[in-house]
BAKOLKE-275430 format. One record per atom (N, C-alpha, C): x, y, z; residue number from 0; residue in three letters. Coordinates in steps of 0.2 Angstrom, whole numbers, plus 5000, padded with zeros to 4 digits. Layout:
% residues N
+------+------+------+------+------+
:   xx :   yy :   zz : resi : resn :
+------+------+------+------+------+
:    X :    Y :    Z :  NUM :  ALA :
...
+------+------+------+------+------+
***
This chain:
% residues 130
+------+------+------+------+------+
:   xx :   yy :   zz : resi : resn :
+------+------+------+------+------+
: 5556 : 5456 : 5569 :    0 :  MET :
: 5561 : 5461 : 5572 :    0 :  MET :
: 5557 : 5465 : 5577 :    0 :  MET :
: 5551 : 5467 : 5575 :    1 :  ALA :
: 5547 : 5471 : 5580 :    1 :  ALA :
: 5545 : 5467 : 5586 :    1 :  ALA :
: 5544 : 5461 : 5586 :    2 :  LEU :
: 5542 : 5457 : 5592 :    2 :  LEU :
: 5548 : 5458 : 5597 :    2 :  LEU :
: 5554 : 5458 : 5595 :    3 :  GLU :
: 5560 : 5459 : 5599 :    3 :  GLU :
: 5562 : 5467 : 5601 :    3 :  GLU :
: 5561 : 5471 : 5596 :    4 :  LYS :
: 5564 : 5478 : 5597 :    4 :  LYS :
: 5559 : 5483 : 5599 :    4 :  LYS :
: 5552 : 5482 : 5598 :    5 :  ALA :
: 5547 : 5487 : 5600 :    5 :  ALA :
: 5547 : 5488 : 5608 :    5 :  ALA :
: 5547 : 5495 : 5609 :    6 :  SER :
: 5547 : 5496 : 5616 :    6 :  SER :
: 5540 : 5498 : 5619 :    6 :  SER :
: 5535 : 5500 : 5614 :    7 :  ASP :
: 5528 : 5502 : 5616 :    7 :  ASP :
: 5525 : 5495 : 5616 :    7 :  ASP :
: 5521 : 5493 : 5621 :    8 :  PRO :
: 5517 : 5487 : 5621 :    8 :  PRO :
: 5512 : 5487 : 5616 :    8 :  PRO :
: 5509 : 5492 : 5614 :    9 :  MET :
: 5504 : 5492 : 5609 :    9 :  MET :
: 5507 : 5490 : 5602 :    9 :  MET :
: 5513 : 5493 : 5601 :   10 :  VAL :
: 5516 : 5492 : 5594 :   10 :  VAL :
: 5518 : 5484 : 5594 :   10 :  VAL :
: 5521 : 5482 : 5600 :   11 :  LYS :
: 5523 : 5475 : 5600 :   11 :  LYS :
: 5517 : 5470 : 5599 :   11 :  LYS :
: 5511 : 5472 : 5602 :   12 :  GLU :
: 5505 : 5468 : 5601 :   12 :  GLU :
: 5503 : 5468 : 5594 :   12 :  GLU :
: 5503 : 5474 : 5591 :   13 :  PHE :
: 5502 : 5475 : 5584 :   13 :  PHE :
: 5506 : 5469 : 5580 :   13 :  PHE :
: 5513 : 5469 : 5581 :   14 :  ALA :
: 5517 : 5465 : 5578 :   14 :  ALA :
: 5515 : 5458 : 5578 :   14 :  ALA :
: 5513 : 5456 : 5585 :   15 :  LYS :
: 5511 : 5449 : 5586 :   15 :  LYS :
: 5505 : 5447 : 5581 :   15 :  LYS :
: 5500 : 5452 : 5582 :   16 :  TRP :
: 5494 : 5451 : 5578 :   16 :  TRP :
: 5495 : 5451 : 5570 :   16 :  TRP :
: 5500 : 5454 : 5568 :   17 :  GLU :
: 5502 : 5454 : 5561 :   17 :  GLU :
: 5505 : 5448 : 5559 :   17 :  GLU :
: 5509 : 5445 : 5563 :   18 :  VAL :
: 5513 : 5439 : 5562 :   18 :  VAL :
: 5507 : 5433 : 5561 :   18 :  VAL :
: 5503 : 5433 : 5566 :   19 :  ALA :
: 5498 : 5428 : 5566 :   19 :  ALA :
: 5493 : 5428 : 5561 :   19 :  ALA :
: 5492 : 5434 : 5559 :   20 :  GLU :
: 5487 : 5435 : 5553 :   20 :  GLU :
: 5490 : 5433 : 5547 :   20 :  GLU :
: 5497 : 5435 : 5546 :   21 :  GLN :
: 5500 : 5433 : 5539 :   21 :  GLN :
: 5501 : 5425 : 5539 :   21 :  GLN :
: 5502 : 5422 : 5545 :   22 :  GLU :
: 5503 : 5415 : 5545 :   22 :  GLU :
: 5496 : 5412 : 5542 :   22 :  GLU :
: 5490 : 5414 : 5545 :   23 :  THR :
: 5484 : 5412 : 5543 :   23 :  THR :
: 5483 : 5413 : 5536 :   23 :  THR :
: 5484 : 5419 : 5533 :   24 :  ILE :
: 5483 : 5420 : 5526 :   24 :  ILE :
: 5487 : 5415 : 5522 :   24 :  ILE :
: 5493 : 5414 : 5524 :   25 :  ALA :
: 5498 : 5410 : 5520 :   25 :  ALA :
: 5495 : 5403 : 5520 :   25 :  ALA :
: 5492 : 5401 : 5526 :   26 :  ASP :
: 5489 : 5394 : 5526 :   26 :  ASP :
: 5483 : 5394 : 5521 :   26 :  ASP :
: 5479 : 5398 : 5521 :   27 :  ILE :
: 5473 : 5399 : 5517 :   27 :  ILE :
: 5476 : 5398 : 5509 :   27 :  ILE :
: 5480 : 5403 : 5507 :   28 :  LEU :
: 5482 : 5402 : 5500 :   28 :  LEU :
: 5486 : 5396 : 5499 :   28 :  LEU :
: 5490 : 5393 : 5503 :   29 :  LYS :
: 5493 : 5387 : 5502 :   29 :  LYS :
: 5487 : 5381 : 5501 :   29 :  LYS :
: 5482 : 5381 : 5505 :   30 :  SER :
: 5477 : 5376 : 5504 :   30 :  SER :
: 5473 : 5377 : 5498 :   30 :  SER :
: 5472 : 5383 : 5495 :   31 :  MET :
: 5469 : 5385 : 5489 :   31 :  MET :
: 5474 : 5382 : 5483 :   31 :  MET :
: 5480 : 5382 : 5484 :   32 :  GLU :
: 5485 : 5380 : 5479 :   32 :  GLU :
: 5485 : 5372 : 5478 :   32 :  GLU :
: 5483 : 5369 : 5483 :   33 :  THR :
: 5483 : 5362 : 5484 :   33 :  THR :
: 5476 : 5359 : 5483 :   33 :  THR :
: 5471 : 5362 : 5482 :   34 :  ASP :
: 5464 : 5361 : 5481 :   34 :  ASP :
: 5462 : 5358 : 5488 :   34 :  ASP :
: 5464 : 5361 : 5493 :   35 :  GLY :
: 5461 : 5359 : 5500 :   35 :  GLY :
: 5465 : 5353 : 5503 :   35 :  GLY :
: 5470 : 5350 : 5499 :   36 :  LYS :
: 5473 : 5344 : 5502 :   36 :  LYS :
: 5479 : 5347 : 5507 :   36 :  LYS :
: 5478 : 5345 : 5513 :   37 :  ALA :
: 5483 : 5348 : 5518 :   37 :  ALA :
: 5489 : 5345 : 5517 :   37 :  ALA :
: 5494 : 5349 : 5516 :   38 :  GLU :
: 5501 : 5348 : 5516 :   38 :  GLU :
: 5505 : 5351 : 5521 :   38 :  GLU :
: 5502 : 5353 : 5527 :   39 :  GLY :
: 5506 : 5356 : 5532 :   39 :  GLY :
: 5505 : 5363 : 5531 :   39 :  GLY :
: 5507 : 5367 : 5537 :   40 :  ALA :
: 5507 : 5374 : 5537 :   40 :  ALA :
: 5513 : 5377 : 5532 :   40 :  ALA :
: 5511 : 5382 : 5529 :   41 :  LEU :
: 5517 : 5386 : 5525 :   41 :  LEU :
: 5521 : 5389 : 5530 :   41 :  LEU :
: 5528 : 5388 : 5529 :   42 :  LYS :
: 5532 : 5391 : 5534 :   42 :  LYS :
: 5534 : 5398 : 5531 :   42 :  LYS :
: 5534 : 5402 : 5536 :   43 :  PRO :
: 5536 : 5409 : 5534 :   43 :  PRO :
: 5544 : 5410 : 5532 :   43 :  PRO :
: 5545 : 5414 : 5527 :   44 :  PRO :
: 5551 : 5415 : 5524 :   44 :  PRO :
: 5556 : 5417 : 5530 :   44 :  PRO :
: 5563 : 5415 : 5529 :   45 :  THR :
: 5568 : 5417 : 5534 :   45 :  THR :
: 5569 : 5424 : 5533 :   45 :  THR :
: 5573 : 5427 : 5537 :   46 :  GLU :
: 5575 : 5434 : 5537 :   46 :  GLU :
: 5579 : 5436 : 5530 :   46 :  GLU :
: 5584 : 5431 : 5529 :   47 :  SER :
: 5588 : 5432 : 5523 :   47 :  SER :
: 5583 : 5431 : 5516 :   47 :  SER :
: 5578 : 5427 : 5516 :   48 :  GLU :
: 5574 : 5426 : 5510 :   48 :  GLU :
: 5569 : 5433 : 5510 :   48 :  GLU :
: 5567 : 5436 : 5515 :   49 :  VAL :
: 5563 : 5442 : 5515 :   49 :  VAL :
: 5568 : 5447 : 5512 :   49 :  VAL :
: 5574 : 5448 : 5514 :   50 :  GLU :
: 5578 : 5453 : 5512 :   50 :  GLU :
: 5579 : 5453 : 5504 :   50 :  GLU :
: 5580 : 5447 : 5502 :   51 :  THR :
: 5581 : 5446 : 5494 :   51 :  THR :
: 5576 : 5448 : 5490 :   51 :  THR :
: 5569 : 5448 : 5493 :   52 :  MET :
: 5564 : 5450 : 5490 :   52 :  MET :
: 5562 : 5458 : 5490 :   52 :  MET :
: 5565 : 5461 : 5494 :   53 :  LEU :
: 5564 : 5468 : 5495 :   53 :  LEU :
: 5567 : 5473 : 5489 :   53 :  LEU :
: 5563 : 5478 : 5488 :   54 :  ASP :
: 5566 : 5483 : 5483 :   54 :  ASP :
: 5570 : 5488 : 5487 :   54 :  ASP :
: 5573 : 5493 : 5483 :   55 :  ALA :
: 5577 : 5497 : 5486 :   55 :  ALA :
: 5574 : 5501 : 5492 :   55 :  ALA :
: 5568 : 5503 : 5491 :   56 :  GLU :
: 5564 : 5506 : 5497 :   56 :  GLU :
: 5563 : 5502 : 5503 :   56 :  GLU :
: 5562 : 5496 : 5502 :   57 :  GLY :
: 5561 : 5491 : 5507 :   57 :  GLY :
: 5567 : 5490 : 5510 :   57 :  GLY :
: 5573 : 5489 : 5507 :   58 :  LYS :
: 5579 : 5488 : 5510 :   58 :  LYS :
: 5581 : 5494 : 5514 :   58 :  LYS :
: 5580 : 5500 : 5512 :   59 :  SER :
: 5581 : 5506 : 5516 :   59 :  SER :
: 5577 : 5506 : 5522 :   59 :  SER :
: 5571 : 5504 : 5521 :   60 :  SER :
: 5567 : 5504 : 5527 :   60 :  SER :
: 5569 : 5499 : 5532 :   60 :  SER :
: 5571 : 5494 : 5530 :   61 :  LEU :
: 5574 : 5488 : 5534 :   61 :  LEU :
: 5580 : 5490 : 5538 :   61 :  LEU :
: 5584 : 5494 : 5534 :   62 :  ASP :
: 5590 : 5496 : 5537 :   62 :  ASP :
: 5589 : 5501 : 5543 :   62 :  ASP :
: 5584 : 5505 : 5542 :   63 :  LYS :
: 5582 : 5510 : 5547 :   63 :  LYS :
: 5580 : 5507 : 5553 :   63 :  LYS :
: 5576 : 5501 : 5552 :   64 :  LEU :
: 5573 : 5497 : 5558 :   64 :  LEU :
: 5578 : 5494 : 5562 :   64 :  LEU :
: 5583 : 5491 : 5558 :   65 :  LYS :
: 5588 : 5488 : 5561 :   65 :  LYS :
: 5593 : 5492 : 5566 :   65 :  LYS :
: 5594 : 5499 : 5563 :   66 :  ALA :
: 5598 : 5503 : 5566 :   66 :  ALA :
: 5595 : 5507 : 5572 :   66 :  ALA :
: 5588 : 5507 : 5572 :   67 :  ALA :
: 5584 : 5511 : 5578 :   67 :  ALA :
: 5582 : 5506 : 5583 :   67 :  ALA :
: 5581 : 5510 : 5589 :   68 :  SER :
: 5580 : 5507 : 5595 :   68 :  SER :
: 5574 : 5511 : 5599 :   68 :  SER :
: 5571 : 5508 : 5604 :   69 :  GLY :
: 5567 : 5512 : 5608 :   69 :  GLY :
: 5561 : 5515 : 5605 :   69 :  GLY :
: 5559 : 5521 : 5606 :   70 :  ASN :
: 5554 : 5525 : 5603 :   70 :  ASN :
: 5555 : 5526 : 5595 :   70 :  ASN :
: 5562 : 5527 : 5594 :   71 :  ASP :
: 5564 : 5528 : 5587 :   71 :  ASP :
: 5562 : 5522 : 5582 :   71 :  ASP :
: 5563 : 5516 : 5585 :   72 :  PHE :
: 5561 : 5510 : 5582 :   72 :  PHE :
: 5554 : 5510 : 5581 :   72 :  PHE :
: 5550 : 5511 : 5587 :   73 :  ASP :
: 5543 : 5511 : 5586 :   73 :  ASP :
: 5540 : 5515 : 5581 :   73 :  ASP :
: 5542 : 5522 : 5580 :   74 :  LYS :
: 5540 : 5526 : 5575 :   74 :  LYS :
: 5542 : 5524 : 5568 :   74 :  LYS :
: 5548 : 5521 : 5567 :   75 :  ALA :
: 5550 : 5519 : 5560 :   75 :  ALA :
: 5546 : 5513 : 5559 :   75 :  ALA :
: 5545 : 5508 : 5563 :   76 :  TYR :
: 5541 : 5502 : 5562 :   76 :  TYR :
: 5534 : 5504 : 5560 :   76 :  TYR :
: 5530 : 5508 : 5564 :   77 :  VAL :
: 5523 : 5510 : 5562 :   77 :  VAL :
: 5523 : 5513 : 5556 :   77 :  VAL :
: 5527 : 5518 : 5554 :   78 :  THR :
: 5528 : 5522 : 5548 :   78 :  THR :
: 5529 : 5517 : 5542 :   78 :  THR :
: 5533 : 5512 : 5543 :   79 :  ALA :
: 5535 : 5507 : 5538 :   79 :  ALA :
: 5528 : 5503 : 5536 :   79 :  ALA :
: 5525 : 5501 : 5542 :   80 :  GLN :
: 5520 : 5497 : 5541 :   80 :  GLN :
: 5513 : 5500 : 5538 :   80 :  GLN :
: 5512 : 5506 : 5540 :   81 :  LEU :
: 5507 : 5510 : 5537 :   81 :  LEU :
: 5508 : 5512 : 5530 :   81 :  LEU :
: 5514 : 5513 : 5528 :   82 :  ASP :
: 5516 : 5514 : 5521 :   82 :  ASP :
: 5515 : 5507 : 5517 :   82 :  ASP :
: 5517 : 5502 : 5519 :   83 :  GLY :
: 5517 : 5495 : 5517 :   83 :  GLY :
: 5509 : 5494 : 5516 :   83 :  GLY :
: 5505 : 5495 : 5521 :   84 :  HIS :
: 5498 : 5493 : 5521 :   84 :  HIS :
: 5494 : 5497 : 5516 :   84 :  HIS :
: 5496 : 5503 : 5515 :   85 :  LYS :
: 5493 : 5508 : 5510 :   85 :  LYS :
: 5495 : 5505 : 5503 :   85 :  LYS :
: 5501 : 5503 : 5502 :   86 :  LYS :
: 5502 : 5501 : 5496 :   86 :  LYS :
: 5499 : 5494 : 5494 :   86 :  LYS :
: 5498 : 5490 : 5499 :   87 :  LEU :
: 5495 : 5484 : 5498 :   87 :  LEU :
: 5488 : 5484 : 5497 :   87 :  LEU :
: 5484 : 5489 : 5501 :   88 :  LEU :
: 5477 : 5491 : 5499 :   88 :  LEU :
: 5476 : 5493 : 5492 :   88 :  LEU :
: 5481 : 5496 : 5489 :   89 :  THR :
: 5481 : 5498 : 5482 :   89 :  THR :
: 5481 : 5492 : 5477 :   89 :  THR :
: 5486 : 5488 : 5479 :   90 :  ILE :
: 5486 : 5481 : 5475 :   90 :  ILE :
: 5480 : 5477 : 5475 :   90 :  ILE :
: 5477 : 5477 : 5481 :   91 :  GLN :
: 5470 : 5473 : 5482 :   91 :  GLN :
: 5465 : 5477 : 5478 :   91 :  GLN :
: 5464 : 5483 : 5479 :   92 :  GLU :
: 5459 : 5487 : 5475 :   92 :  GLU :
: 5460 : 5486 : 5467 :   92 :  GLU :
: 5466 : 5486 : 5465 :   93 :  ASP :
: 5467 : 5485 : 5458 :   93 :  ASP :
: 5465 : 5478 : 5456 :   93 :  ASP :
: 5467 : 5473 : 5460 :   94 :  TYR :
: 5465 : 5466 : 5458 :   94 :  TYR :
: 5458 : 5465 : 5458 :   94 :  TYR :
: 5454 : 5468 : 5462 :   95 :  LEU :
: 5447 : 5467 : 5462 :   95 :  LEU :
: 5444 : 5470 : 5456 :   95 :  LEU :
: 5447 : 5475 : 5453 :   96 :  LYS :
: 5444 : 5477 : 5446 :   96 :  LYS :
: 5445 : 5472 : 5440 :   96 :  LYS :
: 5450 : 5468 : 5441 :   97 :  VAL :
: 5452 : 5464 : 5435 :   97 :  VAL :
: 5452 : 5457 : 5436 :   97 :  VAL :
: 5452 : 5455 : 5443 :   98 :  GLY :
: 5452 : 5447 : 5445 :   98 :  GLY :
: 5447 : 5443 : 5441 :   98 :  GLY :
: 5447 : 5437 : 5440 :   99 :  GLN :
: 5443 : 5433 : 5437 :   99 :  GLN :
: 5441 : 5427 : 5441 :   99 :  GLN :
: 5445 : 5425 : 5445 :  100 :  ASN :
: 5444 : 5419 : 5449 :  100 :  ASN :
: 5440 : 5420 : 5456 :  100 :  ASN :
: 5435 : 5417 : 5456 :  101 :  ARG :
: 5430 : 5419 : 5462 :  101 :  ARG :
: 5433 : 5418 : 5469 :  101 :  ARG :
: 5437 : 5413 : 5469 :  102 :  GLU :
: 5440 : 5411 : 5476 :  102 :  GLU :
: 5445 : 5416 : 5477 :  102 :  GLU :
: 5449 : 5418 : 5472 :  103 :  HIS :
: 5454 : 5423 : 5474 :  103 :  HIS :
: 5451 : 5430 : 5475 :  103 :  HIS :
: 5446 : 5432 : 5472 :  104 :  LEU :
: 5442 : 5438 : 5473 :  104 :  LEU :
: 5439 : 5438 : 5480 :  104 :  LEU :
: 5437 : 5432 : 5483 :  105 :  SER :
: 5434 : 5432 : 5490 :  105 :  SER :
: 5439 : 5433 : 5495 :  105 :  SER :
: 5445 : 5430 : 5494 :  106 :  VAL :
: 5451 : 5431 : 5498 :  106 :  VAL :
: 5453 : 5438 : 5498 :  106 :  VAL :
: 5453 : 5441 : 5492 :  107 :  THR :
: 5456 : 5448 : 5491 :  107 :  THR :
: 5451 : 5452 : 5495 :  107 :  THR :
: 5445 : 5451 : 5495 :  108 :  LYS :
: 5440 : 5455 : 5498 :  108 :  LYS :
: 5441 : 5455 : 5505 :  108 :  LYS :
: 5442 : 5449 : 5508 :  109 :  LEU :
: 5443 : 5448 : 5515 :  109 :  LEU :
: 5449 : 5451 : 5517 :  109 :  LEU :
: 5455 : 5451 : 5513 :  110 :  ALA :
: 5461 : 5454 : 5515 :  110 :  ALA :
: 5460 : 5461 : 5515 :  110 :  ALA :
: 5457 : 5464 : 5510 :  111 :  ARG :
: 5456 : 5471 : 5509 :  111 :  ARG :
: 5452 : 5474 : 5516 :  111 :  ARG :
: 5448 : 5471 : 5519 :  112 :  GLY :
: 5444 : 5473 : 5525 :  112 :  GLY :
: 5449 : 5473 : 5530 :  112 :  GLY :
: 5454 : 5468 : 5531 :  113 :  GLN :
: 5459 : 5467 : 5536 :  113 :  GLN :
: 5464 : 5473 : 5535 :  113 :  GLN :
: 5466 : 5474 : 5529 :  114 :  ILE :
: 5471 : 5479 : 5528 :  114 :  ILE :
: 5468 : 5486 : 5530 :  114 :  ILE :
: 5462 : 5487 : 5529 :  115 :  LYS :
: 5459 : 5494 : 5531 :  115 :  LYS :
: 5459 : 5494 : 5538 :  115 :  LYS :
: 5457 : 5489 : 5542 :  116 :  GLU :
: 5457 : 5489 : 5549 :  116 :  GLU :
: 5464 : 5490 : 5551 :  116 :  GLU :
: 5469 : 5487 : 5548 :  117 :  HIS :
: 5476 : 5488 : 5550 :  117 :  HIS :
: 5478 : 5496 : 5549 :  117 :  HIS :
: 5476 : 5498 : 5544 :  118 :  ILE :
: 5478 : 5506 : 5542 :  118 :  ILE :
: 5475 : 5510 : 5548 :  118 :  ILE :
: 5469 : 5509 : 5550 :  119 :  ASP :
: 5465 : 5512 : 5555 :  119 :  ASP :
: 5470 : 5512 : 5562 :  119 :  ASP :
: 5471 : 5506 : 5563 :  120 :  HIS :
: 5475 : 5504 : 5569 :  120 :  HIS :
: 5482 : 5507 : 5569 :  120 :  HIS :
: 5485 : 5507 : 5563 :  121 :  LEU :
: 5492 : 5510 : 5563 :  121 :  LEU :
: 5491 : 5518 : 5564 :  121 :  LEU :
: 5486 : 5521 : 5561 :  122 :  ASP :
: 5485 : 5528 : 5562 :  122 :  ASP :
: 5485 : 5530 : 5569 :  122 :  ASP :
: 5481 : 5526 : 5573 :  123 :  MET :
: 5480 : 5527 : 5580 :  123 :  MET :
: 5487 : 5526 : 5583 :  123 :  MET :
: 5491 : 5521 : 5581 :  124 :  LEU :
: 5498 : 5520 : 5584 :  124 :  LEU :
: 5503 : 5525 : 5583 :  124 :  LEU :
: 5502 : 5528 : 5576 :  125 :  LYS :
: 5506 : 5533 : 5574 :  125 :  LYS :
: 5506 : 5539 : 5578 :  125 :  LYS :
: 5499 : 5541 : 5580 :  126 :  SER :
: 5498 : 5547 : 5584 :  126 :  SER :
: 5500 : 5546 : 5591 :  126 :  SER :
: 5501 : 5539 : 5593 :  127 :  LYS :
: 5503 : 5538 : 5600 :  127 :  LYS :
: 5510 : 5538 : 5601 :  127 :  LYS :
: 5514 : 5535 : 5596 :  128 :  VAL :
: 5521 : 5535 : 5597 :  128 :  VAL :
: 5525 : 5541 : 5594 :  128 :  VAL :
: 5521 : 5545 : 5591 :  129 :  GLY :
: 5524 : 5551 : 5588 :  129 :  GLY :
: 5525 : 5551 : 5581 :  129 :  GLY :
+------+------+------+------+------+
***
């Protein structure tokens, strides 16, 4: 949605970066599931599939994004991404405390570093878009 609705070029660039990174991580995880046997790239979920997976807070955030435009969209998108990344970082940190699978721990450590970078980038974007 941000690829289409973002008005700030840096917000749009972040959205492109996020999509590409999520596709790469999904491919890595799919490869791990199939013991490295390539079965094609994992396809991203459709918009309706994503909506069915959202909790009440996520649905509310999505509704705000759908209704917003221009700078209001940019602000709402950056805020939602920042909140989501902070929650995801907590999940990664919690898993690193209890995880047993070495491969999964390695991927989690890599993801944790990327999430921290995204939070820094989103903090900068938030101050830029308001």
